[in-house]
Jmol script that loads the backbone (N, CA, C; Angstrom):
load data "model"
ATOM      1  N   UNK A   1       0.444  -1.468   0.342  1.00  0.00           N
ATOM      2  CA  UNK A   1       0.095  -0.159   0.558  1.00  0.00           C
ATOM      3  C   UNK A   1       0.961   1.571  -0.060  1.00  0.00           C
ATOM      4  N   UNK A   2       1.890   1.094   0.825  1.00  0.00           N
ATOM      5  CA  UNK A   2       2.924   2.518   0.898  1.00  0.00           C
ATOM      6  C   UNK A   2       3.536   3.011  -0.959  1.00  0.00           C
ATOM      7  N   UNK A   3       3.780   1.595  -0.976  1.00  0.00           N
ATOM      8  CA  UNK A   3       3.803   1.963  -2.242  1.00  0.00           C
ATOM      9  C   UNK A   3       3.455   2.071  -3.265  1.00  0.00           C
ATOM     10  N   UNK A   4       1.996   2.255  -3.157  1.00  0.00           N
ATOM     11  CA  UNK A   4       1.366   2.534  -4.637  1.00  0.00           C
ATOM     12  C   UNK A   4       1.315   3.785  -4.073  1.00  0.00           C
ATOM     13  N   UNK A   5       0.746   4.154  -2.801  1.00  0.00           N
ATOM     14  CA  UNK A   5       1.177   5.738  -2.357  1.00  0.00           C
ATOM     15  C   UNK A   5       2.320   6.618  -2.800  1.00  0.00           C
ATOM     16  N   UNK A   6       3.613   5.569  -2.808  1.00  0.00           N
ATOM     17  CA  UNK A   6       4.915   6.833  -3.520  1.00  0.00           C
ATOM     18  C   UNK A   6       4.576   6.823  -4.555  1.00  0.00           C
ATOM     19  N   UNK A   7       4.116   5.497  -5.018  1.00  0.00           N
ATOM     20  CA  UNK A   7       4.225   5.937  -6.994  1.00  0.00           C
ATOM     21  C   UNK A   7       2.768   6.715  -7.595  1.00  0.00           C
ATOM     22  N   UNK A   8       1.903   7.019  -6.851  1.00  0.00           N
ATOM     23  CA  UNK A   8       1.085   7.769  -7.047  1.00  0.00           C
ATOM     24  C   UNK A   8       1.371   9.184  -6.549  1.00  0.00           C
ATOM     25  N   UNK A   9       1.954   9.547  -5.495  1.00  0.00           N
ATOM     26  CA  UNK A   9       2.762  10.902  -5.090  1.00  0.00           C
ATOM     27  C   UNK A   9       3.976  11.052  -5.860  1.00  0.00           C
ATOM     28  N   UNK A  10       4.860  10.485  -6.291  1.00  0.00           N
ATOM     29  CA  UNK A  10       5.425  10.688  -7.579  1.00  0.00           C
ATOM     30  C   UNK A  10       5.380  11.158  -8.760  1.00  0.00           C
ATOM     31  N   UNK A  11       4.017  10.403  -9.513  1.00  0.00           N
ATOM     32  CA  UNK A  11       3.700  10.449 -10.753  1.00  0.00           C
ATOM     33  C   UNK A  11       2.714  12.306 -10.454  1.00  0.00           C
ATOM     34  N   UNK A  12       2.111  12.668  -9.401  1.00  0.00           N
ATOM     35  CA  UNK A  12       1.921  13.882  -9.023  1.00  0.00           C
ATOM     36  C   UNK A  12       2.079  14.673  -8.585  1.00  0.00           C
ATOM     37  N   UNK A  13       3.781  14.491  -7.947  1.00  0.00           N
ATOM     38  CA  UNK A  13       4.789  15.510  -7.891  1.00  0.00           C
ATOM     39  C   UNK A  13       5.114  15.319  -9.152  1.00  0.00           C
ATOM     40  N   UNK A  14       5.566  14.978 -10.167  1.00  0.00           N
ATOM     41  CA  UNK A  14       6.151  15.309 -10.865  1.00  0.00           C
ATOM     42  C   UNK A  14       5.404  15.617 -12.352  1.00  0.00           C
ATOM     43  N   UNK A  15       4.595  15.192 -12.664  1.00  0.00           N
ATOM     44  CA  UNK A  15       3.250  16.402 -12.905  1.00  0.00           C
ATOM     45  C   UNK A  15       3.066  17.396 -12.838  1.00  0.00           C
ATOM     46  N   UNK A  16       3.181  18.028 -11.411  1.00  0.00           N
ATOM     47  CA  UNK A  16       3.063  19.539 -11.005  1.00  0.00           C
ATOM     48  C   UNK A  16       4.676  20.395 -11.176  1.00  0.00           C
ATOM     49  N   UNK A  17       5.861  19.279 -10.923  1.00  0.00           N
ATOM     50  CA  UNK A  17       6.702  20.137 -11.374  1.00  0.00           C
ATOM     51  C   UNK A  17       6.623  20.613 -13.121  1.00  0.00           C
ATOM     52  N   UNK A  18       5.804  19.222 -13.661  1.00  0.00           N
ATOM     53  CA  UNK A  18       6.822  19.440 -15.246  1.00  0.00           C
ATOM     54  C   UNK A  18       5.613  20.825 -15.611  1.00  0.00           C
ATOM     55  N   UNK A  19       4.063  20.732 -14.978  1.00  0.00           N
ATOM     56  CA  UNK A  19       3.277  21.681 -15.227  1.00  0.00           C
ATOM     57  C   UNK A  19       3.865  23.097 -15.140  1.00  0.00           C
ATOM     58  N   UNK A  20       4.674  22.839 -14.035  1.00  0.00           N
ATOM     59  CA  UNK A  20       5.000  24.622 -13.543  1.00  0.00           C
ATOM     60  C   UNK A  20       5.961  24.999 -14.550  1.00  0.00           C
ATOM     61  N   UNK A  21       6.712  24.266 -14.662  1.00  0.00           N
ATOM     62  CA  UNK A  21       8.406  24.653 -15.901  1.00  0.00           C
ATOM     63  C   UNK A  21       7.516  24.333 -17.238  1.00  0.00           C
ATOM     64  N   UNK A  22       6.488  24.240 -17.801  1.00  0.00           N
ATOM     65  CA  UNK A  22       6.111  24.670 -18.734  1.00  0.00           C
ATOM     66  C   UNK A  22       4.989  25.682 -19.030  1.00  0.00           C
ATOM     67  N   UNK A  23       4.869  25.598 -18.093  1.00  0.00           N
ATOM     68  CA  UNK A  23       3.690  27.229 -17.428  1.00  0.00           C
ATOM     69  C   UNK A  23       4.979  28.373 -17.570  1.00  0.00           C
ATOM     70  N   UNK A  24       5.815  28.268 -16.915  1.00  0.00           N
ATOM     71  CA  UNK A  24       6.926  29.526 -16.826  1.00  0.00           C
ATOM     72  C   UNK A  24       7.608  29.513 -18.259  1.00  0.00           C
ATOM     73  N   UNK A  25       6.889  28.623 -18.991  1.00  0.00           N
ATOM     74  CA  UNK A  25       8.282  28.370 -20.260  1.00  0.00           C
ATOM     75  C   UNK A  25       7.150  29.481 -21.202  1.00  0.00           C
ATOM     76  N   UNK A  26       6.169  28.774 -21.091  1.00  0.00           N
ATOM     77  CA  UNK A  26       4.946  29.589 -22.320  1.00  0.00           C
ATOM     78  C   UNK A  26       4.673  30.937 -21.726  1.00  0.00           C
ATOM     79  N   UNK A  27       4.745  31.352 -20.501  1.00  0.00           N
ATOM     80  CA  UNK A  27       4.592  32.608 -19.891  1.00  0.00           C
ATOM     81  C   UNK A  27       5.878  33.694 -20.176  1.00  0.00           C
ATOM     82  N   UNK A  28       6.969  33.111 -20.542  1.00  0.00           N
ATOM     83  CA  UNK A  28       7.714  33.761 -21.149  1.00  0.00           C
ATOM     84  C   UNK A  28       7.913  33.588 -22.527  1.00  0.00           C
ATOM     85  N   UNK A  29       7.581  32.843 -23.108  1.00  0.00           N
ATOM     86  CA  UNK A  29       7.273  32.444 -24.369  1.00  0.00           C
ATOM     87  C   UNK A  29       6.308  33.551 -24.504  1.00  0.00           C
ATOM     88  N   UNK A  30       4.993  34.146 -23.657  1.00  0.00           N
ATOM     89  CA  UNK A  30       3.834  35.135 -24.494  1.00  0.00           C
ATOM     90  C   UNK A  30       4.686  36.360 -24.272  1.00  0.00           C
ATOM     91  N   UNK A  31       5.616  36.668 -23.439  1.00  0.00           N
ATOM     92  CA  UNK A  31       6.043  37.859 -22.781  1.00  0.00           C
ATOM     93  C   UNK A  31       7.035  37.976 -24.389  1.00  0.00           C
ATOM     94  N   UNK A  32       7.803  37.518 -24.614  1.00  0.00           N
ATOM     95  CA  UNK A  32       9.142  37.962 -25.829  1.00  0.00           C
ATOM     96  C   UNK A  32       7.839  38.388 -26.829  1.00  0.00           C
ATOM     97  N   UNK A  33       7.482  37.129 -27.145  1.00  0.00           N
ATOM     98  CA  UNK A  33       5.836  37.287 -28.479  1.00  0.00           C
ATOM     99  C   UNK A  33       5.497  38.794 -27.963  1.00  0.00           C
ATOM    100  N   UNK A  34       4.861  38.834 -27.103  1.00  0.00           N
ATOM    101  CA  UNK A  34       4.322  40.532 -27.220  1.00  0.00           C
ATOM    102  C   UNK A  34       5.216  41.494 -27.207  1.00  0.00           C
ATOM    103  N   UNK A  35       6.492  41.856 -26.893  1.00  0.00           N
ATOM    104  CA  UNK A  35       7.519  43.191 -26.938  1.00  0.00           C
ATOM    105  C   UNK A  35       8.084  42.799 -28.185  1.00  0.00           C
ATOM    106  N   UNK A  36       7.782  41.813 -29.021  1.00  0.00           N
ATOM    107  CA  UNK A  36       8.585  41.740 -30.517  1.00  0.00           C
ATOM    108  C   UNK A  36       7.465  42.509 -31.333  1.00  0.00           C
ATOM    109  N   UNK A  37       5.970  41.453 -30.600  1.00  0.00           N
ATOM    110  CA  UNK A  37       5.183  42.327 -31.215  1.00  0.00           C
ATOM    111  C   UNK A  37       5.043  44.100 -31.426  1.00  0.00           C
ATOM    112  N   UNK A  38       4.881  44.657 -30.183  1.00  0.00           N
ATOM    113  CA  UNK A  38       4.921  45.763 -29.580  1.00  0.00           C
ATOM    114  C   UNK A  38       6.634  47.145 -30.329  1.00  0.00           C
ATOM    115  N   UNK A  39       7.075  46.020 -30.975  1.00  0.00           N
ATOM    116  CA  UNK A  39       8.493  46.929 -31.012  1.00  0.00           C
ATOM    117  C   UNK A  39       7.962  46.913 -32.680  1.00  0.00           C
ATOM    118  N   UNK A  40       7.970  45.707 -33.468  1.00  0.00           N
ATOM    119  CA  UNK A  40       7.418  45.918 -34.906  1.00  0.00           C
ATOM    120  C   UNK A  40       5.962  46.442 -34.737  1.00  0.00           C
ATOM    121  N   UNK A  41       4.974  46.534 -33.800  1.00  0.00           N
ATOM    122  CA  UNK A  41       4.074  48.129 -34.425  1.00  0.00           C
ATOM    123  C   UNK A  41       4.705  49.092 -34.407  1.00  0.00           C
ATOM    124  N   UNK A  42       5.745  49.290 -33.379  1.00  0.00           N
ATOM    125  CA  UNK A  42       6.186  51.256 -33.543  1.00  0.00           C
ATOM    126  C   UNK A  42       7.331  51.365 -34.665  1.00  0.00           C
ATOM    127  N   UNK A  43       7.505  50.395 -35.341  1.00  0.00           N
ATOM    128  CA  UNK A  43       8.279  50.185 -36.173  1.00  0.00           C
ATOM    129  C   UNK A  43       7.495  50.412 -37.555  1.00  0.00           C
ATOM    130  N   UNK A  44       6.065  49.704 -37.644  1.00  0.00           N
ATOM    131  CA  UNK A  44       5.135  50.110 -38.383  1.00  0.00           C
ATOM    132  C   UNK A  44       4.823  50.953 -38.841  1.00  0.00           C
ATOM    133  N   UNK A  45       4.569  51.790 -37.580  1.00  0.00           N
ATOM    134  CA  UNK A  45       4.201  53.249 -37.144  1.00  0.00           C
ATOM    135  C   UNK A  45       4.698  53.892 -37.857  1.00  0.00           C
ATOM    136  N   UNK A  46       6.259  54.172 -37.119  1.00  0.00           N
ATOM    137  CA  UNK A  46       7.032  55.090 -37.816  1.00  0.00           C
ATOM    138  C   UNK A  46       7.352  54.931 -39.516  1.00  0.00           C
ATOM    139  N   UNK A  47       7.475  53.907 -39.759  1.00  0.00           N
ATOM    140  CA  UNK A  47       7.419  53.419 -41.218  1.00  0.00           C
ATOM    141  C   UNK A  47       6.588  54.573 -42.228  1.00  0.00           C
ATOM    142  N   UNK A  48       4.757  53.906 -41.690  1.00  0.00           N
ATOM    143  CA  UNK A  48       4.313  54.648 -42.471  1.00  0.00           C
ATOM    144  C   UNK A  48       4.270  56.000 -42.221  1.00  0.00           C
ATOM    145  N   UNK A  49       4.363  56.741 -41.200  1.00  0.00           N
ATOM    146  CA  UNK A  49       4.210  58.100 -40.730  1.00  0.00           C
ATOM    147  C   UNK A  49       5.937  58.669 -41.943  1.00  0.00           C
ATOM    148  N   UNK A  50       6.992  58.008 -41.642  1.00  0.00           N
ATOM    149  CA  UNK A  50       8.005  58.426 -43.134  1.00  0.00           C
ATOM    150  C   UNK A  50       7.125  58.522 -44.391  1.00  0.00           C
ATOM    151  N   UNK A  51       6.496  57.661 -44.154  1.00  0.00           N
ATOM    152  CA  UNK A  51       5.908  57.398 -45.994  1.00  0.00           C
ATOM    153  C   UNK A  51       4.992  58.369 -46.206  1.00  0.00           C
ATOM    154  N   UNK A  52       4.317  58.694 -45.339  1.00  0.00           N
ATOM    155  CA  UNK A  52       2.854  60.186 -45.170  1.00  0.00           C
ATOM    156  C   UNK A  52       4.139  61.236 -45.661  1.00  0.00           C
ATOM    157  N   UNK A  53       5.405  61.368 -45.113  1.00  0.00           N
ATOM    158  CA  UNK A  53       6.256  62.634 -44.832  1.00  0.00           C
ATOM    159  C   UNK A  53       6.914  62.222 -46.988  1.00  0.00           C
ATOM    160  N   UNK A  54       7.169  61.450 -46.971  1.00  0.00           N
ATOM    161  CA  UNK A  54       7.469  61.327 -48.355  1.00  0.00           C
ATOM    162  C   UNK A  54       6.612  61.327 -49.648  1.00  0.00           C
ATOM    163  N   UNK A  55       5.382  60.646 -49.190  1.00  0.00           N
ATOM    164  CA  UNK A  55       4.330  60.982 -50.188  1.00  0.00           C
ATOM    165  C   UNK A  55       4.090  62.620 -50.068  1.00  0.00           C
ATOM    166  N   UNK A  56       4.284  63.380 -49.027  1.00  0.00           N
ATOM    167  CA  UNK A  56       3.696  65.079 -49.027  1.00  0.00           C
ATOM    168  C   UNK A  56       5.006  65.790 -49.544  1.00  0.00           C
ATOM    169  N   UNK A  57       6.306  65.053 -49.344  1.00  0.00           N
ATOM    170  CA  UNK A  57       6.980  65.866 -50.154  1.00  0.00           C
ATOM    171  C   UNK A  57       7.145  65.694 -51.814  1.00  0.00           C
ATOM    172  N   UNK A  58       7.357  64.139 -52.428  1.00  0.00           N
ATOM    173  CA  UNK A  58       6.424  63.452 -53.989  1.00  0.00           C
ATOM    174  C   UNK A  58       5.369  64.416 -54.521  1.00  0.00           C
ATOM    175  N   UNK A  59       4.030  64.961 -53.382  1.00  0.00           N
ATOM    176  CA  UNK A  59       2.744  65.687 -53.802  1.00  0.00           C
ATOM    177  C   UNK A  59       3.990  67.144 -54.544  1.00  0.00           C
ATOM    178  N   UNK A  60       4.300  67.795 -53.617  1.00  0.00           N
ATOM    179  CA  UNK A  60       5.094  69.258 -53.281  1.00  0.00           C
ATOM    180  C   UNK A  60       6.039  69.480 -54.216  1.00  0.00           C
ATOM    181  N   UNK A  61       6.933  68.770 -54.558  1.00  0.00           N
ATOM    182  CA  UNK A  61       8.317  68.165 -55.989  1.00  0.00           C
ATOM    183  C   UNK A  61       7.206  68.406 -57.374  1.00  0.00           C
ATOM    184  N   UNK A  62       5.795  67.406 -57.153  1.00  0.00           N
ATOM    185  CA  UNK A  62       5.643  67.601 -58.135  1.00  0.00           C
ATOM    186  C   UNK A  62       4.496  68.832 -58.823  1.00  0.00           C
ATOM    187  N   UNK A  63       3.808  68.734 -58.163  1.00  0.00           N
ATOM    188  CA  UNK A  63       3.439  70.626 -58.112  1.00  0.00           C
ATOM    189  C   UNK A  63       4.110  71.736 -58.261  1.00  0.00           C
ATOM    190  N   UNK A  64       5.239  71.848 -58.029  1.00  0.00           N
ATOM    191  CA  UNK A  64       6.746  72.933 -58.237  1.00  0.00           C
ATOM    192  C   UNK A  64       6.889  72.369 -59.671  1.00  0.00           C
ATOM    193  N   UNK A  65       6.891  71.169 -59.849  1.00  0.00           N
ATOM    194  CA  UNK A  65       7.494  70.623 -61.539  1.00  0.00           C
ATOM    195  C   UNK A  65       6.291  70.872 -61.959  1.00  0.00           C
ATOM    196  N   UNK A  66       5.149  71.369 -62.112  1.00  0.00           N
ATOM    197  CA  UNK A  66       3.859  71.170 -62.690  1.00  0.00           C
ATOM    198  C   UNK A  66       4.150  72.819 -63.560  1.00  0.00           C
ATOM    199  N   UNK A  67       4.096  73.409 -61.835  1.00  0.00           N
ATOM    200  CA  UNK A  67       4.232  74.570 -61.938  1.00  0.00           C
ATOM    201  C   UNK A  67       5.748  75.961 -62.868  1.00  0.00           C
ATOM    202  N   UNK A  68       6.806  75.192 -62.666  1.00  0.00           N
ATOM    203  CA  UNK A  68       7.954  75.575 -63.520  1.00  0.00           C
ATOM    204  C   UNK A  68       7.390  74.835 -64.904  1.00  0.00           C
ATOM    205  N   UNK A  69       6.829  74.158 -65.105  1.00  0.00           N
ATOM    206  CA  UNK A  69       6.825  73.462 -66.770  1.00  0.00           C
ATOM    207  C   UNK A  69       5.834  74.167 -67.365  1.00  0.00           C
ATOM    208  N   UNK A  70       4.473  74.869 -66.637  1.00  0.00           N
ATOM    209  CA  UNK A  70       3.519  75.538 -67.071  1.00  0.00           C
ATOM    210  C   UNK A  70       4.528  77.172 -67.587  1.00  0.00           C
ATOM    211  N   UNK A  71       5.437  77.910 -66.828  1.00  0.00           N
ATOM    212  CA  UNK A  71       6.483  79.228 -66.439  1.00  0.00           C
ATOM    213  C   UNK A  71       7.172  78.694 -67.629  1.00  0.00           C
ATOM    214  N   UNK A  72       7.910  77.608 -67.743  1.00  0.00           N
ATOM    215  CA  UNK A  72       8.794  77.201 -69.762  1.00  0.00           C
ATOM    216  C   UNK A  72       7.814  76.849 -70.640  1.00  0.00           C
ATOM    217  N   UNK A  73       6.565  76.569 -70.798  1.00  0.00           N
ATOM    218  CA  UNK A  73       6.277  76.626 -71.741  1.00  0.00           C
ATOM    219  C   UNK A  73       5.510  77.809 -72.253  1.00  0.00           C
ATOM    220  N   UNK A  74       4.988  78.494 -71.036  1.00  0.00           N
ATOM    221  CA  UNK A  74       4.411  80.131 -71.519  1.00  0.00           C
ATOM    222  C   UNK A  74       6.062  80.901 -72.129  1.00  0.00           C
ATOM    223  N   UNK A  75       6.964  80.355 -71.519  1.00  0.00           N
ATOM    224  CA  UNK A  75       8.042  81.613 -72.594  1.00  0.00           C
ATOM    225  C   UNK A  75       8.144  81.147 -73.488  1.00  0.00           C
ATOM    226  N   UNK A  76       8.094  79.731 -73.569  1.00  0.00           N
ATOM    227  CA  UNK A  76       8.584  79.279 -74.781  1.00  0.00           C
ATOM    228  C   UNK A  76       7.754  80.106 -76.169  1.00  0.00           C
ATOM    229  N   UNK A  77       6.045  79.923 -76.083  1.00  0.00           N
ATOM    230  CA  UNK A  77       4.980  80.416 -76.526  1.00  0.00           C
ATOM    231  C   UNK A  77       5.520  82.249 -76.203  1.00  0.00           C
ATOM    232  N   UNK A  78       5.641  82.540 -75.621  1.00  0.00           N
ATOM    233  CA  UNK A  78       6.643  84.413 -75.580  1.00  0.00           C
ATOM    234  C   UNK A  78       7.287  84.005 -77.197  1.00  0.00           C
ATOM    235  N   UNK A  79       8.311  83.516 -76.839  1.00  0.00           N
ATOM    236  CA  UNK A  79       9.401  83.461 -77.298  1.00  0.00           C
ATOM    237  C   UNK A  79       9.103  83.429 -79.166  1.00  0.00           C
ATOM    238  N   UNK A  80       7.991  82.125 -79.357  1.00  0.00           N
ATOM    239  CA  UNK A  80       7.959  81.977 -80.257  1.00  0.00           C
ATOM    240  C   UNK A  80       7.105  83.093 -81.065  1.00  0.00           C
ATOM    241  N   UNK A  81       6.362  83.642 -80.307  1.00  0.00           N
ATOM    242  CA  UNK A  81       5.459  84.999 -80.940  1.00  0.00           C
ATOM    243  C   UNK A  81       5.780  86.020 -81.213  1.00  0.00           C
ATOM    244  N   UNK A  82       7.298  86.341 -80.821  1.00  0.00           N
ATOM    245  CA  UNK A  82       8.385  87.270 -80.940  1.00  0.00           C
ATOM    246  C   UNK A  82       8.314  88.444 -79.677  1.00  0.00           C
ATOM    247  N   UNK A  83       8.347  87.758 -78.698  1.00  0.00           N
ATOM    248  CA  UNK A  83       7.501  88.454 -77.243  1.00  0.00           C
ATOM    249  C   UNK A  83       7.296  89.223 -76.987  1.00  0.00           C
ATOM    250  N   UNK A  84       5.888  88.990 -77.751  1.00  0.00           N
ATOM    251  CA  UNK A  84       5.174  89.564 -77.278  1.00  0.00           C
ATOM    252  C   UNK A  84       4.356  89.911 -75.628  1.00  0.00           C
TER     253      UNK A  84
END
end "model"
wireframe off; spacefill off
backbone 0.3
color backbone group
């Protein structure tokens, strides 16, 4: 009877220790994953902000280019027509 009790106690104790170790590992893995996801989200937001700024710069440069292109075309037409 004592042998059966000892075997059951060791199985239960072993299962408890195993569960504790696995839970600790899983908690650490989850904490690492959360930290990594937070870092990735911050990098993604920074990249989005930079992308937005670059798109605005492109739009500004395109506007300036079109304005200069119109002025150049106007100057060419004036030169063709004898500077009127």
